[in-house]
C-alpha positions in Angstrom: 16.2 31.2 12.1 19.2 32.0 14.3 19.3 29.7 17.3 19.3 31.2 20.8 21.5 29.5 23.5 18.3 28.0 24.9 17.2 26.6 21.5 20.7 25.2 21.0 20.4 23.4 24.4 17.0 22.0 23.3 18.2 20.8 20.0 21.3 19.3 21.5 19.3 17.4 24.2 16.8 16.1 21.6 19.7 15.0 19.3 21.0 13.0 22.2 17.6 11.5 23.2 14.6 12.3 21.0 12.4 10.1 23.3 13.0 12.4 26.2 9.8 13.6 27.8 9.0 17.3 27.7 9.2 17.4 31.5 12.7 16.0 31.4 13.7 18.3 28.6 12.3 21.3 30.3 14.1 20.5 33.5 17.4 20.0 31.6 17.2 23.4 29.8 15.7 25.3 32.7 12.2 26.0 31.5 8.7 24.9 32.6 7.0 22.2 30.5 4.7 24.5 28.4 7.3 27.1 27.3 9.6 24.2 26.5 6.9 22.5 24.4 6.2 25.8 22.6 9.9 26.3 21.7 10.2 22.7 20.4 7.1 23.3 18.2 8.6 26.6 16.9 11.8 24.7 16.0 9.7 22.1 14.2 7.7 24.8 12.3 10.9 26.5 11.3 12.2 23.3 9.9 15.2 23.0 12.2 13.7 19.9 13.7 12.6 17.9 10.7 11.4 14.8 12.5 12.2 12.0 14.8 13.6 8.7 13.7 14.7 5.4 15.2 18.3 4.6 14.3 18.7 1.0 13.1 21.8 -1.0 12.6 21.9 -2.1 8.9 24.3 -5.0 9.6 22.0 -6.4 12.3 19.1 -6.3 9.8 21.0 -8.4 7.3 22.7 -5.7 5.2 26.3 -6.9 5.4 27.7 -4.6 2.6 27.6 -0.9 2.1 28.8 0.5 -1.2 29.4 4.0 -2.5 28.6 4.4 -6.2 29.6 7.4 -8.3 27.1 7.8 -11.1 27.4 9.8 -14.3 24.2 10.4 -16.2 22.7 12.0 -19.3 21.7 15.3 -17.6 18.6 15.6 -19.7 17.2 12.7 -17.7 18.3 14.0 -14.3 14.7 14.5 -13.0 13.7 11.0 -14.0 17.0 9.6 -12.4 16.4 11.4 -9.2 12.7 10.2 -9.0 13.9 6.6 -9.6 16.5 6.9 -6.9 14.0 8.2 -4.4 11.8 5.1 -5.0 14.6 2.6 -4.8 14.6 1.0 -1.3 18.2 0.0 -1.2 19.7 3.4 -2.1 20.2 4.8 1.4 21.5 8.2 0.5 22.0 10.1 -2.8 23.9 13.3 -3.3 24.3 15.5 -6.4 28.0 16.1 -6.6 30.6 18.1 -8.4 33.7 16.6 -10.1 33.8 13.6 -12.4 30.5 12.0 -11.3 27.1 13.7 -11.2 25.8 11.7 -8.1 27.1 9.7 -5.2 24.9 6.9 -4.0 25.2 5.0 -0.7 23.8 1.5 -1.3 23.0 -1.3 1.2 23.2 -4.9 0.2 22.9 -8.3 2.0 26.1 -9.6 0.4 28.3 -9.4 -2.7 25.9 -11.4 -4.9 23.1 -9.0 -4.0 25.2 -5.9 -4.6 26.2 -7.3 -8.0 22.5 -7.8 -8.9 21.7 -4.3 -7.8 24.5 -2.8 -9.8 24.1 -4.9 -13.0 20.3 -5.3 -13.1 18.9 -2.3 -11.3 21.3 0.7 -11.1 22.5 0.5 -14.7 18.9 0.6 -15.8 17.9 3.8 -14.0 17.1 6.7 -16.4 20.1 8.4 -17.9 22.8 6.3 -16.3 25.9 6.4 -18.5 28.7 5.2 -16.1 29.2 4.0 -12.6 32.2 3.5 -10.3 31.8 1.5 -7.1 33.8 1.6 -3.8 33.1 -0.8 -1.0 33.0 0.2 2.7 35.4 -2.0 4.7 34.4 -0.5 8.0 32.7 2.5 9.4 34.8 5.1 11.2 32.2 7.7 12.0 28.5 7.7 11.3 26.8 10.4 13.4 27.3 14.0 14.1 25.8 16.4 16.6 24.5 19.1 14.3 23.9 21.3 17.4 27.6 20.9 18.4 28.8 21.4 14.8 26.7 24.6 14.5 28.3 25.9 17.7 31.7 25.0 16.5 31.2 26.5 13.1 29.3 29.5 14.4 26.3 28.6 12.3 22.8 29.8 13.4 24.0 32.6 15.7 26.2 30.4 18.0 
């Protein structure tokens, strides 16, 4: 679905504040409330808006370490590995990758001892794991992106 300029305004506004009322959103983008609500529903049905989340700070919740783990697996077990990753509560993100490793995991841990336990007792026991390589995050430089702004910049979605 190519985004119209109006839809881009709606998506951009909701990215900035997903708790915005439909009345405030409608006023911001120059629509009345009902047509604005219908456009948001159409964006949801098209899968452009996938949901609404509360963004939490991992460090303030006790996760003092973030690690990135490259994982090489026995590819015959890729489906079982991916299913296990989806169930693991401390694997924040997982991406299938090209290059030397098959996957890149973003893991949260309370401290170094917890990370060591995750790596040695849990991650190495996931189906098909042959090799891992871990890098620690020392500080975060950038963690969010405006997809609406990126789409305009990259001319994705008709912008």
